[in-house]
C-alpha positions as a printed Julia matrix, in Angstrom:
174×3 Matrix{Float64}:
  55.09  108.66   89.56
  57.05  107.54   86.71
  59.74  104.13   86.86
  63.08  104.29   86.42
  64.92  103.86   83.41
  67.97  102.09   85.95
  68.88  101.01   88.93
  71.97  101.27   90.42
  72.95   99.07   93.68
  76.61  100.19   95.04
  76.58  103.9    96.51
  80.14  104.78   97.39
  81.3   107.43   95.49
  82.29  106.3    92.0
  78.29  104.6    92.43
  77.05  107.68   93.46
  78.52  109.68   90.89
  78.12  107.75   87.86
  73.88  107.71   88.89
  73.82  111.57   89.35
  75.82  111.53   85.67
  72.82  109.55   84.84
  69.96  111.8    86.43
  71.99  114.85   84.73
  71.47  113.0    80.88
  68.02  112.84   81.48
  67.26  108.87   83.26
  65.37  108.36   86.08
  67.98  106.46   89.01
  67.01  104.04   91.54
  69.23  103.22   93.99
  70.27  100.8    96.78
  73.09  100.07   98.83
  73.5    96.79  101.46
  74.2    99.9   104.2
  71.19  101.47  104.26
  72.46  104.64  106.02
  74.31  105.06  102.49
  71.27  105.65  100.9
  70.53  107.88  103.92
  74.17  110.05  103.46
  72.96  110.56   99.48
  69.88  111.47  100.19
  70.72  114.62  102.27
  71.71  117.11   99.44
  72.93  115.07   96.9
  69.83  113.88   94.95
  67.22  116.89   96.27
  64.98  118.0    93.1
  66.54  115.27   91.38
  64.79  111.75   89.58
  66.9   109.56   91.65
  65.46  107.38   93.77
  66.34  106.05   97.21
  65.87  102.61   98.21
  66.09  101.32  100.99
  64.63   97.19  100.02
  65.58   95.11   97.78
  61.86   94.02   95.93
  61.3    98.6    96.45
  64.82   98.57   94.6
  63.69   96.2    91.55
  59.22   97.64   91.88
  60.34  100.62   91.38
  62.02   99.78   87.56
  60.55  100.14   84.4
  60.91   96.8    81.98
  62.6    95.35   81.02
  64.19   96.33   83.89
  68.14   97.35   84.4
  69.99   96.84   87.3
  73.68   98.38   87.11
  75.76   96.79   89.65
  78.82   99.21   91.21
  80.35   97.28   94.02
  83.88   95.69   94.0
  84.63   93.23   92.19
  84.16   89.26   93.04
  82.43   88.1    94.87
  80.18   90.91   96.1
  78.93   91.14   92.33
  77.94   87.29   93.09
  76.3    87.97   96.21
  74.28   91.3    94.57
  73.11   88.96   92.06
  71.46   86.45   93.79
  69.79   88.95   95.56
  68.64   90.37   92.59
  67.61   87.65   90.07
  64.25   86.14   92.31
  62.75   89.7    91.42
  63.94   89.92   87.77
  62.0    88.79   84.84
  62.77   87.05   81.19
  64.69   90.25   79.04
  65.49   91.97   82.08
  69.57   93.63   82.33
  72.29   93.21   84.79
  75.11   95.34   84.05
  78.19   94.46   86.63
  80.17   98.21   86.46
  82.5    97.02   89.18
  85.48   95.56   86.53
  85.72   91.56   87.48
  87.56   89.7    86.16
  87.35   88.47   82.52
  86.41   84.74   83.78
  84.04   85.75   86.03
  81.83   87.64   83.52
  82.21   84.75   81.38
  80.99   83.0    84.09
  78.18   85.1    85.36
  76.66   86.4    81.66
  76.21   82.39   81.23
  73.93   81.91   84.2
  72.36   84.44   83.98
  71.71   83.63   80.06
  70.06   80.16   81.36
  68.09   81.91   83.08
  66.57   84.1    80.41
  67.47   86.76   82.09
  70.67   89.55   80.42
  74.05   89.9    81.23
  77.02   93.07   80.37
  80.32   93.22   81.77
  81.17   96.69   81.91
  84.72   97.61   83.02
  84.15  101.85   83.8
  87.06  103.99   83.55
  88.07  107.2    85.06
  87.27  107.37   88.65
  84.91  109.33   90.66
  85.39  112.67   88.55
  84.94  110.28   85.47
  81.81  108.55   86.47
  80.38  112.02   87.07
  81.41  113.58   83.7
  81.53  110.68   81.2
  83.74  107.75   82.3
  84.76  105.39   79.77
  82.52  102.34   79.69
  83.35   99.19   78.32
  81.08   96.96   77.68
  80.81   93.08   77.22
  78.26   90.97   76.17
  75.47   89.97   73.97
  74.4    92.06   70.79
  70.53   91.22   71.9
  71.35   92.95   75.13
  73.55   95.71   74.69
  70.71   97.14   72.44
  68.85   97.53   75.42
  70.65   99.71   77.16
  73.12  101.65   74.26
  71.29  104.53   75.18
  71.71  104.59   78.74
  75.9   103.35   78.56
  76.32  106.15   75.64
  74.53  108.76   76.8
  76.09  108.22   79.99
  80.03  107.61   78.77
  82.86  110.49   78.24
  81.76  112.73   74.87
  84.57  112.69   72.86
  85.28  114.98   69.15
  87.2   113.04   67.0
  89.29  114.19   64.29
  91.28  113.4    61.45
  94.73  113.9    62.63
  97.29  114.27   60.11
 100.46  113.18   60.5
 104.05  114.19   58.63
 107.69  112.34   58.53
 110.23  114.43   57.2
């Protein structure tokens, strides 16, 4: 079986919908949740026939990812993000990317970016806006991090995000 293009940790409604969105755009997604029942519940129907790999252990979650590994964290901002980072970093290798989709405070993002990059990994803080429906159909994704990190996830984030046609609008003032 092919390795996943991205791993998504956190299967509350936003995480589930974002995983389904990514899969609908042609990506294979490995998923994990601290509460294993959430993985089991997600498996009961929404993932049938989809390129979603269900995992029940952190090591298995990371092992399912193609290199360079891309791990997106969809948990509550703050300490929960730090706790996930502590669990995944031991399994990652130089050049892998952690993406925080939990709308963290900018000071936490700056701190984490420094700490993660000192380990030879990449870190992107990516605010995600649009709620449950946006996560499923195309949210606004606002990534921040190094250019090198962004190039590793650009296609995935671009294809997953909302697609808007730009039109020139002419405003006339009388």
